Backbone of each chain as nested JSON, in Angstrom:
{
  "chains": [
    {"id": "A", "residues": [
      {"number": 1, "name": "MET", "atoms": {"N": [0.848, -1.194, 0.0], "CA": [0.0, 0.0, 0.0], "C": [0.882, 1.243, 0.0]}},
      {"number": 2, "name": "ALA", "atoms": {"N": [0.58, 2.17, -0.833], "CA": [1.356, 3.398, -0.889], "C": [1.042, 4.263, 0.325]}},
      {"number": 3, "name": "GLU", "atoms": {"N": [2.055, 4.892, 0.86], "CA": [1.862, 5.796, 1.982], "C": [2.259, 7.201, 1.559]}},
      {"number": 4, "name": "ALA", "atoms": {"N": [1.542, 8.176, 2.092], "CA": [1.893, 9.559, 1.806], "C": [3.199, 9.898, 2.515]}},
      {"number": 5, "name": "PHE", "atoms": {"N": [4.043, 10.668, 1.835], "CA": [5.264, 11.112, 2.487], "C": [5.682, 12.423, 1.852]}},
      {"number": 6, "name": "SER", "atoms": {"N": [6.551, 13.109, 2.541], "CA": [7.068, 14.359, 2.019], "C": [8.589, 14.269, 1.968]}},
      {"number": 7, "name": "PHE", "atoms": {"N": [9.154, 15.055, 1.091], "CA": [10.617, 15.125, 1.074], "C": [11.033, 16.537, 0.691]}},
      {"number": 8, "name": "GLU", "atoms": {"N": [12.196, 16.91, 1.131], "CA": [12.764, 18.198, 0.767], "C": [14.245, 18.007, 0.49]}},
      {"number": 9, "name": "ILE", "atoms": {"N": [14.683, 18.397, -0.69], "CA": [16.101, 18.323, -1.035], "C": [16.778, 19.559, -0.461]}},
      {"number": 10, "name": "LEU", "atoms": {"N": [17.57, 19.355, 0.583], "CA": [18.186, 20.478, 1.283], "C": [19.465, 20.923, 0.597]}},
      {"number": 11, "name": "GLU", "atoms": {"N": [20.181, 19.986, -0.03], "CA": [21.415, 20.356, -0.715], "C": [21.663, 19.397, -1.866]}},
      {"number": 12, "name": "GLU", "atoms": {"N": [21.933, 19.943, -3.038], "CA": [22.306, 19.124, -4.188], "C": [23.823, 19.06, -4.216]}},
      {"number": 13, "name": "ILE", "atoms": {"N": [24.369, 17.919, -3.802], "CA": [25.815, 17.812, -3.641], "C": [26.503, 17.526, -4.965]}},
      {"number": 14, "name": "ALA", "atoms": {"N": [25.966, 16.574, -5.739], "CA": [26.628, 16.218, -6.999], "C": [25.668, 15.485, -7.932]}},
      {"number": 15, "name": "VAL", "atoms": {"N": [25.857, 15.697, -9.217], "CA": [25.175, 14.915, -10.247], "C": [26.181, 13.916, -10.797]}},
      {"number": 16, "name": "LEU", "atoms": {"N": [25.889, 12.629, -10.649], "CA": [26.855, 11.598, -11.046], "C": [26.737, 11.217, -12.51]}},
      {"number": 17, "name": "SER", "atoms": {"N": [25.533, 11.326, -13.061], "CA": [25.333, 10.985, -14.478], "C": [23.973, 11.503, -14.926]}},
      {"number": 18, "name": "GLU", "atoms": {"N": [23.783, 11.52, -16.254], "CA": [22.482, 11.904, -16.81], "C": [22.216, 11.022, -18.021]}},
      {"number": 19, "name": "ASN", "atoms": {"N": [21.034, 10.454, -18.11], "CA": [20.73, 9.575, -19.238], "C": [20.005, 10.365, -20.346]}},
      {"number": 20, "name": "PRO", "atoms": {"N": [19.807, 9.741, -21.506], "CA": [19.229, 10.486, -22.633], "C": [17.852, 11.085, -22.359]}},
      {"number": 21, "name": "LYS", "atoms": {"N": [17.106, 10.517, -21.414], "CA": [15.788, 11.079, -21.093], "C": [15.854, 12.182, -20.04]}},
      {"number": 22, "name": "GLY", "atoms": {"N": [17.081, 12.523, -19.614], "CA": [17.234, 13.611, -18.661], "C": [17.192, 13.197, -17.209]}},
      {"number": 23, "name": "TRP", "atoms": {"N": [17.008, 11.88, -16.946], "CA": [17.073, 11.416, -15.555], "C": [18.523, 11.475, -15.082]}},
      {"number": 24, "name": "ARG", "atoms": {"N": [18.702, 11.927, -13.858], "CA": [20.043, 12.075, -13.307], "C": [20.206, 11.212, -12.063]}},
      {"number": 25, "name": "LYS", "atoms": {"N": [21.402, 10.671, -11.906], "CA": [21.774, 9.996, -10.666], "C": [22.472, 11.034, -9.803]}},
      {"number": 26, "name": "GLU", "atoms": {"N": [21.906, 11.297, -8.632], "CA": [22.376, 12.426, -7.832], "C": [22.726, 12.022, -6.405]}},
      {"number": 27, "name": "LEU", "atoms": {"N": [23.672, 12.755, -5.844], "CA": [23.951, 12.687, -4.41], "C": [23.414, 13.968, -3.794]}},
      {"number": 28, "name": "ASN", "atoms": {"N": [22.446, 13.813, -2.894], "CA": [21.803, 14.961, -2.27], "C": [21.7, 14.765, -0.765]}},
      {"number": 29, "name": "LEU", "atoms": {"N": [21.428, 15.861, -0.088], "CA": [20.999, 15.796, 1.311], "C": [19.49, 15.968, 1.309]}},
      {"number": 30, "name": "VAL", "atoms": {"N": [18.764, 14.951, 1.792], "CA": [17.3, 14.952, 1.696], "C": [16.681, 14.74, 3.071]}},
      {"number": 31, "name": "SER", "atoms": {"N": [15.691, 15.539, 3.364], "CA": [14.888, 15.335, 4.576], "C": [13.604, 14.623, 4.178]}},
      {"number": 32, "name": "TRP", "atoms": {"N": [13.349, 13.453, 4.796], "CA": [12.13, 12.69, 4.525], "C": [11.147, 12.897, 5.67]}},
      {"number": 33, "name": "ASN", "atoms": {"N": [9.935, 13.312, 5.323], "CA": [8.882, 13.499, 6.33], "C": [9.316, 14.412, 7.467]}},
      {"number": 34, "name": "GLY", "atoms": {"N": [10.087, 15.437, 7.118], "CA": [10.469, 16.429, 8.106], "C": [11.554, 15.99, 9.06]}},
      {"number": 35, "name": "ARG", "atoms": {"N": [12.081, 14.781, 8.843], "CA": [13.119, 14.283, 9.756], "C": [14.478, 14.89, 9.409]}},
      {"number": 36, "name": "PRO", "atoms": {"N": [15.473, 14.702, 10.297], "CA": [16.815, 15.207, 9.985], "C": [17.308, 14.649, 8.656]}},
      {"number": 37, "name": "PRO", "atoms": {"N": [18.076, 15.449, 7.918], "CA": [18.47, 15.045, 6.559], "C": [19.42, 13.854, 6.553]}},
      {"number": 38, "name": "LYS", "atoms": {"N": [19.321, 13.074, 5.465], "CA": [20.247, 11.98, 5.226], "C": [20.869, 12.141, 3.842]}},
      {"number": 39, "name": "PHE", "atoms": {"N": [22.039, 11.539, 3.69], "CA": [22.632, 11.494, 2.355], "C": [21.816, 10.528, 1.507]}},
      {"number": 40, "name": "ASP", "atoms": {"N": [21.619, 10.872, 0.256], "CA": [20.702, 10.12, -0.591], "C": [21.281, 9.99, -1.997]}},
      {"number": 41, "name": "LEU", "atoms": {"N": [21.479, 8.75, -2.437], "CA": [21.939, 8.454, -3.802], "C": [20.746, 7.909, -4.562]}},
      {"number": 42, "name": "ARG", "atoms": {"N": [20.342, 8.6, -5.627], "CA": [19.059, 8.253, -6.244], "C": [18.968, 8.785, -7.662]}},
      {"number": 43, "name": "ASP", "atoms": {"N": [18.132, 8.115, -8.471], "CA": [17.79, 8.612, -9.8], "C": [16.604, 9.568, -9.702]}},
      {"number": 44, "name": "TRP", "atoms": {"N": [16.707, 10.666, -10.421], "CA": [15.631, 11.668, -10.413], "C": [15.297, 12.068, -11.854]}},
      {"number": 45, "name": "SER", "atoms": {"N": [14.015, 12.329, -12.079], "CA": [13.61, 12.88, -13.367], "C": [13.986, 14.356, -13.4]}},
      {"number": 46, "name": "PRO", "atoms": {"N": [13.932, 14.968, -14.587], "CA": [14.235, 16.399, -14.669], "C": [13.373, 17.199, -13.686]}},
      {"number": 47, "name": "GLU", "atoms": {"N": [13.959, 18.173, -13.062], "CA": [13.276, 19.057, -12.093], "C": [12.836, 18.322, -10.837]}},
      {"number": 48, "name": "HIS", "atoms": {"N": [13.34, 17.114, -10.643], "CA": [12.998, 16.334, -9.443], "C": [11.514, 16.043, -9.317]}},
      {"number": 49, "name": "GLU", "atoms": {"N": [10.821, 15.909, -10.462], "CA": [9.382, 15.637, -10.396], "C": [9.098, 14.196, -9.985]}},
      {"number": 50, "name": "LYS", "atoms": {"N": [9.944, 13.269, -10.408], "CA": [9.763, 11.865, -10.038], "C": [11.08, 11.328, -9.493]}},
      {"number": 51, "name": "MET", "atoms": {"N": [10.965, 10.428, -8.524], "CA": [12.178, 9.803, -8.005], "C": [12.211, 8.33, -8.382]}},
      {"number": 52, "name": "GLY", "atoms": {"N": [13.426, 7.849, -8.611], "CA": [13.603, 6.44, -8.934], "C": [14.239, 5.702, -7.779]}},
      {"number": 53, "name": "LYS", "atoms": {"N": [14.835, 4.586, -8.115], "CA": [15.496, 3.771, -7.105], "C": [16.615, 4.553, -6.444]}},
      {"number": 54, "name": "GLY", "atoms": {"N": [16.871, 4.214, -5.201], "CA": [17.971, 4.856, -4.529], "C": [18.19, 4.283, -3.156]}},
      {"number": 55, "name": "ILE", "atoms": {"N": [19.127, 4.873, -2.462], "CA": [19.468, 4.399, -1.129], "C": [19.837, 5.609, -0.286]}},
      {"number": 56, "name": "THR", "atoms": {"N": [19.425, 5.577, 0.978], "CA": [19.786, 6.649, 1.892], "C": [20.892, 6.168, 2.818]}},
      {"number": 57, "name": "LEU", "atoms": {"N": [21.728, 7.106, 3.227], "CA": [22.842, 6.791, 4.114], "C": [22.815, 7.742, 5.299]}},
      {"number": 58, "name": "SER", "atoms": {"N": [22.953, 7.192, 6.504], "CA": [23.086, 8.022, 7.699], "C": [24.451, 8.698, 7.68]}},
      {"number": 59, "name": "ASN", "atoms": {"N": [24.65, 9.625, 8.591], "CA": [25.969, 10.26, 8.691], "C": [27.064, 9.225, 8.921]}},
      {"number": 60, "name": "GLU", "atoms": {"N": [26.77, 8.24, 9.775], "CA": [27.767, 7.222, 10.094], "C": [28.062, 6.359, 8.861]}},
      {"number": 61, "name": "GLU", "atoms": {"N": [27.003, 5.998, 8.109], "CA": [27.195, 5.187, 6.903], "C": [27.965, 5.969, 5.838]}},
      {"number": 62, "name": "PHE", "atoms": {"N": [27.655, 7.262, 5.739], "CA": [28.345, 8.079, 4.749], "C": [29.825, 8.222, 5.109]}},
      {"number": 63, "name": "ALA", "atoms": {"N": [30.097, 8.374, 6.409], "CA": [31.494, 8.461, 6.851], "C": [32.237, 7.163, 6.535]}},
      {"number": 64, "name": "ALA", "atoms": {"N": [31.564, 6.026, 6.712], "CA": [32.189, 4.737, 6.405], "C": [32.436, 4.607, 4.904]}},
      {"number": 65, "name": "LEU", "atoms": {"N": [31.489, 5.1, 4.108], "CA": [31.664, 5.077, 2.649], "C": [32.847, 5.932, 2.24]}},
      {"number": 66, "name": "LYS", "atoms": {"N": [32.934, 7.117, 2.851], "CA": [34.044, 8.021, 2.537], "C": [35.376, 7.357, 2.874]}},
      {"number": 67, "name": "GLN", "atoms": {"N": [35.436, 6.724, 4.041], "CA": [36.665, 6.073, 4.463], "C": [37.054, 4.951, 3.498]}},
      {"number": 68, "name": "ALA", "atoms": {"N": [36.036, 4.186, 3.063], "CA": [36.298, 3.085, 2.139], "C": [36.838, 3.608, 0.812]}},
      {"number": 69, "name": "ILE", "atoms": {"N": [36.225, 4.677, 0.317], "CA": [36.642, 5.235, -0.971], "C": [38.057, 5.806, -0.876]}},
      {"number": 70, "name": "LEU", "atoms": {"N": [38.339, 6.457, 0.262], "CA": [39.665, 7.052, 0.423], "C": [40.759, 5.989, 0.483]}},
      {"number": 71, "name": "SER", "atoms": {"N": [40.404, 4.797, 0.942], "CA": [41.417, 3.755, 1.118], "C": [41.513, 2.822, -0.083]}},
      {"number": 72, "name": "MET", "atoms": {"N": [40.769, 3.126, -1.161], "CA": [40.807, 2.264, -2.358], "C": [41.993, 2.638, -3.25]}}
    ]},
    {"id": "B", "residues": [
      {"number": 1, "name": "MET", "atoms": {"N": [6.245, -8.42, -13.262], "CA": [6.622, -9.828, -13.383], "C": [8.081, -9.994, -12.967]}},
      {"number": 2, "name": "ALA", "atoms": {"N": [8.315, -10.971, -12.158], "CA": [9.689, -11.231, -11.739], "C": [10.457, -11.884, -12.873]}},
      {"number": 3, "name": "GLU", "atoms": {"N": [11.7, -11.49, -13.001], "CA": [12.555, -12.09, -14.014], "C": [13.714, -12.802, -13.338]}},
      {"number": 4, "name": "ALA", "atoms": {"N": [14.115, -13.893, -13.915], "CA": [15.269, -14.605, -13.369], "C": [16.528, -13.791, -13.628]}},
      {"number": 5, "name": "PHE", "atoms": {"N": [17.406, -13.798, -12.665], "CA": [18.668, -13.126, -12.879], "C": [19.711, -13.784, -11.994]}},
      {"number": 6, "name": "SER", "atoms": {"N": [20.942, -13.527, -12.313], "CA": [22.033, -14.065, -11.51], "C": [22.909, -12.915, -11.051]}},
      {"number": 7, "name": "PHE", "atoms": {"N": [23.595, -13.147, -9.972], "CA": [24.556, -12.148, -9.538], "C": [25.733, -12.844, -8.884]}},
      {"number": 8, "name": "GLU", "atoms": {"N": [26.871, -12.195, -8.941], "CA": [28.063, -12.695, -8.276], "C": [28.78, -11.52, -7.63]}},
      {"number": 9, "name": "ILE", "atoms": {"N": [29.002, -11.639, -6.315], "CA": [29.742, -10.601, -5.61], "C": [31.225, -10.868, -5.813]}},
      {"number": 10, "name": "LEU", "atoms": {"N": [31.869, -10.017, -6.608], "CA": [33.27, -10.248, -6.958], "C": [34.216, -9.719, -5.888]}},
      {"number": 11, "name": "GLU", "atoms": {"N": [33.809, -8.638, -5.224], "CA": [34.668, -8.073, -4.18], "C": [33.814, -7.387, -3.137]}},
      {"number": 12, "name": "GLU", "atoms": {"N": [34.028, -7.714, -1.88], "CA": [33.35, -7.023, -0.783], "C": [34.246, -5.883, -0.35]}},
      {"number": 13, "name": "ILE", "atoms": {"N": [33.887, -4.676, -0.723], "CA": [34.767, -3.529, -0.489], "C": [34.619, -3.003, 0.938]}},
      {"number": 14, "name": "ALA", "atoms": {"N": [33.381, -2.832, 1.393], "CA": [33.186, -2.269, 2.737], "C": [31.8, -2.59, 3.262]}},
      {"number": 15, "name": "VAL", "atoms": {"N": [31.709, -2.748, 4.585], "CA": [30.426, -2.84, 5.279], "C": [30.186, -1.494, 5.954]}},
      {"number": 16, "name": "LEU", "atoms": {"N": [29.103, -0.821, 5.563], "CA": [28.862, 0.528, 6.079], "C": [28.108, 0.516, 7.393]}},
      {"number": 17, "name": "SER", "atoms": {"N": [27.276, -0.493, 7.613], "CA": [26.512, -0.583, 8.853], "C": [25.896, -1.967, 8.959]}},
      {"number": 18, "name": "GLU", "atoms": {"N": [25.427, -2.292, 10.176], "CA": [24.713, -3.555, 10.392], "C": [23.58, -3.285, 11.362]}},
      {"number": 19, "name": "ASN", "atoms": {"N": [22.384, -3.777, 11.051], "CA": [21.249, -3.538, 11.948], "C": [21.056, -4.725, 12.887]}},
      {"number": 20, "name": "PRO", "atoms": {"N": [20.146, -4.597, 13.855], "CA": [20.004, -5.671, 14.869], "C": [19.65, -7.046, 14.286]}},
      {"number": 21, "name": "LYS", "atoms": {"N": [19.036, -7.076, 13.107], "CA": [18.697, -8.363, 12.49], "C": [19.835, -8.937, 11.65]}},
      {"number": 22, "name": "GLY", "atoms": {"N": [20.964, -8.229, 11.615], "CA": [22.114, -8.748, 10.895], "C": [22.195, -8.314, 9.444]}},
      {"number": 23, "name": "TRP", "atoms": {"N": [21.202, -7.526, 9.001], "CA": [21.298, -6.999, 7.641], "C": [22.389, -5.933, 7.6]}},
      {"number": 24, "name": "ARG", "atoms": {"N": [23.165, -5.95, 6.513], "CA": [24.267, -5.007, 6.378], "C": [24.11, -4.149, 5.138]}},
      {"number": 25, "name": "LYS", "atoms": {"N": [24.514, -2.902, 5.264], "CA": [24.611, -2.019, 4.105], "C": [26.035, -2.108, 3.606]}},
      {"number": 26, "name": "GLU", "atoms": {"N": [26.188, -2.556, 2.364], "CA": [27.525, -2.881, 1.87], "C": [27.851, -2.181, 0.555]}},
      {"number": 27, "name": "LEU", "atoms": {"N": [29.137, -1.925, 0.384], "CA": [29.664, -1.493, -0.914], "C": [30.424, -2.667, -1.51]}},
      {"number": 28, "name": "ASN", "atoms": {"N": [29.942, -3.161, -2.635], "CA": [30.554, -4.328, -3.272], "C": [30.771, -4.089, -4.754]}},
      {"number": 29, "name": "LEU", "atoms": {"N": [31.583, -4.952, -5.341], "CA": [31.66, -5.046, -6.799], "C": [30.826, -6.258, -7.195]}},
      {"number": 30, "name": "VAL", "atoms": {"N": [29.765, -6.027, -7.979], "CA": [28.819, -7.091, -8.293], "C": [28.653, -7.227, -9.804]}},
      {"number": 31, "name": "SER", "atoms": {"N": [28.695, -8.464, -10.27], "CA": [28.378, -8.756, -11.673], "C": [26.938, -9.254, -11.744]}},
      {"number": 32, "name": "TRP", "atoms": {"N": [26.108, -8.566, -12.522], "CA": [24.712, -8.952, -12.7], "C": [24.56, -9.674, -14.035]}},
      {"number": 33, "name": "ASN", "atoms": {"N": [23.998, -10.858, -14.004], "CA": [23.751, -11.63, -15.227], "C": [25.004, -11.804, -16.073]}},
      {"number": 34, "name": "GLY", "atoms": {"N": [26.128, -11.992, -15.395], "CA": [27.365, -12.257, -16.11], "C": [27.993, -11.049, -16.781]}},
      {"number": 35, "name": "ARG", "atoms": {"N": [27.388, -9.882, -16.574], "CA": [27.94, -8.679, -17.213], "C": [29.137, -8.154, -16.42]}},
      {"number": 36, "name": "PRO", "atoms": {"N": [29.865, -7.191, -17.002], "CA": [30.998, -6.604, -16.289], "C": [30.54, -6.035, -14.944]}},
      {"number": 37, "name": "PRO", "atoms": {"N": [31.4, -6.107, -13.938], "CA": [30.974, -5.707, -12.594], "C": [30.715, -4.211, -12.464]}},
      {"number": 38, "name": "LYS", "atoms": {"N": [29.779, -3.901, -11.541], "CA": [29.507, -2.507, -11.2], "C": [29.629, -2.336, -9.691]}},
      {"number": 39, "name": "PHE", "atoms": {"N": [29.903, -1.114, -9.294], "CA": [29.867, -0.804, -7.872], "C": [28.407, -0.843, -7.418]}},
      {"number": 40, "name": "ASP", "atoms": {"N": [28.182, -1.386, -6.229], "CA": [26.821, -1.643, -5.777], "C": [26.687, -1.312, -4.287]}},
      {"number": 41, "name": "LEU", "atoms": {"N": [25.808, -0.385, -3.985], "CA": [25.5, -0.016, -2.588], "C": [24.14, -0.605, -2.27]}},
      {"number": 42, "name": "ARG", "atoms": {"N": [24.09, -1.513, -1.26], "CA": [22.853, -2.275, -1.083], "C": [22.789, -2.878, 0.316]}},
      {"number": 43, "name": "ASP", "atoms": {"N": [21.546, -3.098, 0.78], "CA": [21.322, -3.853, 2.005], "C": [21.293, -5.342, 1.686]}},
      {"number": 44, "name": "TRP", "atoms": {"N": [21.958, -6.126, 2.54], "CA": [22.004, -7.576, 2.369], "C": [21.694, -8.271, 3.689]}},
      {"number": 45, "name": "SER", "atoms": {"N": [21.007, -9.389, 3.596], "CA": [20.799, -10.221, 4.784], "C": [22.097, -10.956, 5.1]}},
      {"number": 46, "name": "PRO", "atoms": {"N": [22.162, -11.562, 6.294], "CA": [23.365, -12.332, 6.638], "C": [23.666, -13.374, 5.547]}},
      {"number": 47, "name": "GLU", "atoms": {"N": [24.936, -13.553, 5.254], "CA": [25.412, -14.518, 4.245], "C": [24.953, -14.171, 2.824]}},
      {"number": 48, "name": "HIS", "atoms": {"N": [24.453, -12.967, 2.613], "CA": [24.009, -12.531, 1.278], "C": [22.898, -13.408, 0.716]}},
      {"number": 49, "name": "GLU", "atoms": {"N": [22.052, -13.944, 1.619], "CA": [20.962, -14.793, 1.117], "C": [19.846, -13.983, 0.462]}},
      {"number": 50, "name": "LYS", "atoms": {"N": [19.593, -12.789, 1.005], "CA": [18.564, -11.925, 0.42], "C": [19.15, -10.539, 0.206]}},
      {"number": 51, "name": "MET", "atoms": {"N": [18.708, -9.886, -0.877], "CA": [19.16, -8.52, -1.119], "C": [18.006, -7.548, -0.929]}},
      {"number": 52, "name": "GLY", "atoms": {"N": [18.348, -6.38, -0.432], "CA": [17.349, -5.341, -0.253], "C": [17.532, -4.227, -1.254]}},
      {"number": 53, "name": "LYS", "atoms": {"N": [17.015, -3.078, -0.913], "CA": [17.113, -1.924, -1.803], "C": [18.574, -1.549, -2.026]}},
      {"number": 54, "name": "GLY", "atoms": {"N": [18.825, -0.987, -3.182], "CA": [20.18, -0.554, -3.44], "C": [20.286, 0.163, -4.759]}},
      {"number": 55, "name": "ILE", "atoms": {"N": [21.5, 0.535, -5.076], "CA": [21.745, 1.275, -6.31], "C": [23.095, 0.828, -6.869]}},
      {"number": 56, "name": "THR", "atoms": {"N": [23.158, 0.71, -8.183], "CA": [24.418, 0.362, -8.824], "C": [25.028, 1.604, -9.458]}},
      {"number": 57, "name": "LEU", "atoms": {"N": [26.342, 1.623, -9.493], "CA": [27.06, 2.752, -10.068], "C": [28.062, 2.237, -11.086]}},
      {"number": 58, "name": "SER", "atoms": {"N": [28.072, 2.863, -12.256], "CA": [29.097, 2.537, -13.256], "C": [30.437, 3.075, -12.785]}},
      {"number": 59, "name": "ASN", "atoms": {"N": [31.496, 2.686, -13.46], "CA": [32.814, 3.221, -13.124], "C": [32.82, 4.751, -13.177]}},
      {"number": 60, "name": "GLU", "atoms": {"N": [32.149, 5.306, -14.196], "CA": [32.125, 6.765, -14.338], "C": [31.351, 7.407, -13.187]}},
      {"number": 61, "name": "GLU", "atoms": {"N": [30.219, 6.782, -12.818], "CA": [29.424, 7.338, -11.72], "C": [30.169, 7.227, -10.396]}},
      {"number": 62, "name": "PHE", "atoms": {"N": [30.881, 6.115, -10.229], "CA": [31.64, 5.947, -8.987], "C": [32.776, 6.968, -8.914]}},
      {"number": 63, "name": "ALA", "atoms": {"N": [33.404, 7.224, -10.042], "CA": [34.483, 8.229, -10.073], "C": [33.919, 9.612, -9.735]}},
      {"number": 64, "name": "ALA", "atoms": {"N": [32.714, 9.909, -10.222], "CA": [32.094, 11.205, -9.923], "C": [31.737, 11.287, -8.435]}},
      {"number": 65, "name": "LEU", "atoms": {"N": [31.285, 10.168, -7.874], "CA": [30.972, 10.141, -6.444], "C": [32.233, 10.374, -5.628]}},
      {"number": 66, "name": "LYS", "atoms": {"N": [33.302, 9.702, -6.028], "CA": [34.566, 9.865, -5.308], "C": [35.023, 11.321, -5.352]}},
      {"number": 67, "name": "GLN", "atoms": {"N": [34.938, 11.934, -6.52], "CA": [35.353, 13.326, -6.655], "C": [34.508, 14.24, -5.774]}},
      {"number": 68, "name": "ALA", "atoms": {"N": [33.191, 13.961, -5.725], "CA": [32.294, 14.785, -4.912], "C": [32.65, 14.652, -3.437]}},
      {"number": 69, "name": "ILE", "atoms": {"N": [32.907, 13.419, -2.999], "CA": [33.22, 13.192, -1.587], "C": [34.555, 13.839, -1.222]}},
      {"number": 70, "name": "LEU", "atoms": {"N": [35.527, 13.753, -2.133], "CA": [36.832, 14.338, -1.852], "C": [36.759, 15.858, -1.743]}},
      {"number": 71, "name": "SER", "atoms": {"N": [35.796, 16.458, -2.42], "CA": [35.73, 17.925, -2.432], "C": [34.781, 18.467, -1.368]}},
      {"number": 72, "name": "MET", "atoms": {"N": [34.241, 17.581, -0.524], "CA": [33.314, 18.047, 0.519], "C": [34.073, 18.538, 1.751]}}
    ]}
  ]
}
């Protein structure tokens, strides 16, 4: 069952790619349902009208990701 | 409709977090359906028996993510 939710993109950190239809894979800071913001890797349609698949990361998860990338 | 697919985790790069049920958020190199591997951020059950939500990144997208993180 679909549930109502709200989101607000607080910061657009980076656009990782864009496909021919204009959908972009983005790294953003997003607040879901008014909660504290999380890092969010996700596909978005132009103007952020529709969202696609993605994953959210807490501050701790993002720090672990950063550490992993730095050590590669 | 569900489609059959195969996957192989070629390299476990990092575990970003683990929840009380043992599911982990991981950064891996994964080959889907025998194709060249992609970077994959995803939730996994213990022993990788079940996969949860996640996102795959091409080499170019991963390089863009790395650049964004380095410049933060």
